[in-house]
Residue, then its C-alpha position, 0 to 999 in steps of 0.5 A: m550862351s554866346s561868347r559875348s555873354q561869357i566875357f561879362f565879367w571883365g565888365s563888357s556893358h553889352a554882354v547880352p547881345t541886343t539889337p534895337g528893339q530886342e529885349a534882355q531879361s533883367g530881375g525877372q522884367t523885360a525892359p529894353a537895353g539901353p541907358v535908364p531913362g527919365w529922371k533915373c538917367l540924371c540920378f545915375e548920370w550923378l552917381d559915379p561923380l558923387l562915389l568919387l568925390l566921397i571916396g577921395l575925401f575919405l581917402i584924403d581924411n585917411m592918408y598919412p601926413f608923414l614918412w612911415w615905416g615900410d618900403g616908403p622911405e626907400l621908394l621915395t628916396a629912389a625916386r627922388c635921388k635917381g636911384v634904384a629900389h629893391p627888387t623888382g626895382y619898380p622903375l615905373y613907379l619911380v618915375l611916375l612917382d618923381w613926376f609927381f614931385l613936381l608938385p609946388f606944394g607938400s613934403v616929399a613925403w606927403k607928396g608920395n602918399l597923395f601919389s597911392v591916393t591919386s592912383t587909388l582914385l584912378g582905379v576906382f574911375f576905371l572899375l566903374r567904367v568896366m561896369p556902366v549902369r544900364k537898364d538891362r543891368l542895373w541891379i548888378a551894376l549897383g552891386w559892382r559898385l557895392g563890392i568896391l565900397s567894400l573894397i575901399a572900405s576894407p582895413i588892408f586898402q585904407r592902409q595900402s592908399s594912404l602910404a607911399e607904397v607900389y600897390a595902390l599903382s598896382f591897383l589902378f594896373l588891374a583896374g585898367i586892365l579890367w577896363r582895356a579888356v572890356r573895350f577889347a570884348d565890345a570892339g574885338t579890334a587889333l588896335h584894342l588888342i595891342l593897347l591892352a597887350g601894352l598895358c599888360g606889359f607895364a603891369v608885370g614890369h611893375h609887380r609880378l603878382l599882375g602876370l598871375m592874373l593874366p592866365g585868367l583874364g586870357l582865358s576869359l577873353i578867348p572867346r572873343l579871340r576866336e570870334q575876330t578874325i585877327s592875324l596871327r601877324m597882329t598876335l605875334f605884333s600884340g607879344l612884341v608889344f607885351g614885351f617891350c613895355l615890360f622891359l623899356p622901364y628897366t633901361l631906367l635902371f640902367m641909366r640910373a646905376q651909371g651915376s651914383p646914386p644913394l640908394n643903388w640896389e644890386d648896381p644894375s649898371s651891367l646887364q647881368n645885374l640888371w637881370r638880377i634885379f629884373s628877376a628878384e634874384q635876391f629875394r629868390i634864394d632868401q625864399k629858397v633858404q626858407r623853404m629848406q629850412l622848414w625841410l630841415a626843421y621837419e627832417k629834425g622833428l622841430a616843425g611839421h610838415p612844410w605842406r602842413v604850413i602851407l594848408a594851414e596859410i590856405s585854411s587862414i584865408p576865409h579869416l582874412w576875408w572876414h578881417q577885410f569885408l566882415l559880413s559882406s565876405f558872405l557875398i562871395v558865395p552868391g557872386v561864384f553862383w552868379l557867375y556860375q549861371r553865366s558860363a563854366r569858363l567865366l568861373v574858371s577864369s575867374l578863379t584862375a585870376w585868384f588862385l593863383p597869385a593867392f596861392f603864390v602868397v601863402q606859400y611866400q615867406v615875408g613878415d607881412r604877408e597880409s600886404f602881399h594878399f592886396l591884389p587878389l583881395c581886390l578880385v574877392a571884392l568885385g566877386i562880392g559885388l556881383g553878389w550883392g548884384c545877383l541878390l538884388e537881381r533875385s530880390r526884385d523877383f519877389d518884390p520891387r520894392l526888395p532891392a532899395a531894402g537890400l542897398v540899406l542892407a548893404a550899406c549896414f554891412i559896409i559902413p561898419v568895415a570902414f571903422n575897422m581900420e585902425k590908424p596909428g595915435a598922432v604921436l606914433m604916426e610922427t615917430p618914424e620921421r621924428i626918430s630919423r630927424r632927431t637922430l641925424d640932428e643929434i650927431p655932430p657934422g663930419s661923424t659917421l652913423f652906423a645903422v645897427s640892428s638891435r638884433m638879429n633880422e630886425p627889418q633895416d626898412y624901419t631904421y636904415f632907410p628913414l635915416l637915409y630919407q632924411k639926409e639924402v630927400a630932406k638933406r639933414g645932416q649931410s656931412v654925416k657919413l651912413f651906412s647900414e649893416a643890412f647890407l654888408t653881405t651885398p658887393w653893390y654896397e661897396k659903391t654906396l660905402a665909397r660914395e660915403g667916404i667910408p674907407g676899408d677893404f671890407f668887401d675885398r675881404l668878403e669876397k677872399g676870406t681872412p686867415a680867422i674868417p675863412l671862405h667857403h664855396t658851396t651850395l644852399s643845400l651843403l650850406l644849411k645841412e653841413d657846412m653852415p654852424s648854428v649861432q651856439s656852434k663853438s670852437l675848442e676855445g669857446k669862440p664862436l665858429l667864423g665863416i663866409y659861405e659863397v653861393n652863386g655870388r652871394y654871401f653869407f656869415s655864419n652867424r652875427d659874429a663873423m660879421a662882426a669880426l669883418v667889421a673889427q678888421s677892415l672898417l672899425p680902424g677907418l670908421l674911428a677917425a671921425p666920431l662913430y654913432t650906432t643906432a644899436r649896441f652891437e655888443e659882438l664887437r666886444r669880442y674882436v676889439p682889443e681895446s674896452i668899448v663904451w656905448q656912450e647913450v646920447l638920445r633916447l626917443p620913446v617909441i610906444t606901439e602899444g593900441f596899435s595891433g599894426l606893428d604887432g610882430l615887428t621889431v621897431p627901432s630903439g629910438k636911441l643913439y649911441r657914441f661909440n668910444l673906446t678906453s685903453q683898458p683891454a677887453p675883459 
């Protein structure tokens, strides 16, 4: 088999090497390679535009019209206010989203959601160009489109394509890389290699999971690289283009951080901090902490072996496929068989492109892990498409009418998946925007709003970022001083406190410690094994043990009481100069304030999530607002 046939998975429309007059086998019949002639040609010319139109209408119908919880409010605020989003910063996404805001209609949240729809539709366009409909590959091309439809209908794809999230742009990059790989496979010129390298650089700079797919892509293109006489100098230049496109967008974050944006993760105004956000240092440390906690729990007999946890996650992947594709999941088997028929290299490269990001995701400790499976699931859907194509080709060997019946069967498989998507009701869909809007409207001008979690480890993107969006983007409650407890262990947040006009020496004391809250310099292993007391640890007086732990420039409180004690010492005196409001009752403060604290409830908005499983296991805001008051009576 020629090396050109080995890269057919990446969509080469000339995968079978043919010359004028040469015939290619397809479904047991011989036919000249090339476009489909006659009325069938006209039909298939309209097929892709019709698919794009129907998919576009479907996506717009499923698009959220309002702000939603998750990363959306943060990304919208960072893009609109020239800020810096959470690591890895997503600079390319921010600048493209900022350009999209130039549309003269719709709210910022609506345009952010529309940007995801647009990115998705462009990605579908490039995937259709990866496998054009041709006479020599008619049924495989139709099966490829069935795989795309299976992906569009899946719940995870509908959710990521209807909200302001980074995954829709990641899908566009994935589709663009496959299309550029096809162009390189067809032409094999140095220019196409350079363009592919540049696109891969931008893609990996946008989302690191795409980088884990590149080894599989490179493995599939090795035969083509051997065929062409591309000089070593040109190959090295392509590598430089990749690196340049990888790092170029991050200069934007460096320039943005020189100002005073309302959202400035890691404060990348220095090269050291820029590297921290590029390398996602904070999240890597968080992952290391969670993995070490799993091992400690195993050593103490409180949990199973960590590798058993990972193996359990791997074993749940078929269930995830079933949840996303239902009966179409079984088509991955003939898809793998089709790849194996073409070449072992093709099969190995495809499995590598899927396995590396999928394995990374299963051992990644995050709350919404299903979203991280989005990119590997895209490759699974394309494999399902190849499976449909294989079945359609094989069925034609038995009866020319069977492929038509196969298309009807495919429709019966795919349509139920589209109705498997669960969307929040109209009231719940508007809840995040309504809570944040009403909260800021309820607070008098000049007051301070402390975004506090109702419990430990509550996701702050559900509480703080919608409020930040309303204040900085929607321009509500602009005189309100807003800050969050979620970032009180990150020194870069000191600039945000100064920008909001919140007095105090909180971060000076955090970095030096106090007599009551000593600072300990340690390592992660010592921190988790020996130094840090548990939440229940008490001193001789029955009070929680307080401490601050510094690990390579990162700070950890021994417990929430330690944070409350430092807030009471360094922030609370200045905060009480103006009316103080909180989004929850910070009960740990009572131990460290001599007066009695009264939490006066001034707002209560019901948050009813029953009937929507998308929020199962996640702690949503309480919808309450409290006025913080001190009485002259001593605390009990």
